[in-house]
C-alpha angles and dihedrals in degrees: 000000000000090000092054092050091046091049091048092050091048092051092049090050092051092047090051093050092048093049092050090051092050092048092050091050092051091049091053091055094055116104119228119215116225130193128213131179122210150119123284112251096174141343128196112188092185095054090035094231134135129188124193136176106233118237111225122205099200105043120258126121117310113228132208115243128196126205137190109225118237115237089245097039112164116223121195119186115192091335096312131098112271143169136244088254088064091065118094137174112280096029114136107234142176112214123198108202143169134198110254124171090346094306132106102244119197112220099171133022121190120189112211121228110260115257111255117229112242116228 
């Protein structure tokens, strides 16, 4: 009887360890979406690339970031659907991106409305 109980406990332990390992493996394959705000440096719709200069909130040195554009990249210009050709150097943008195949891939680009000068 003790052997049966010991065997049952051992099997439950093994099943628990295996399920934790499978869950950890699934979690590692999930892609996390990141968001960065910056100013467009360059965009090449043909090569499907975008470079921006990151806007930092707390000082520090802004860095230039490059993205590969997803095939189905969504572009929003001032709250309306747009196209890659609408993007130009100097535009303030928010880029939602994920890491795919070792590259930062932009999935959504939102152009902010320009700040109006107060009189």
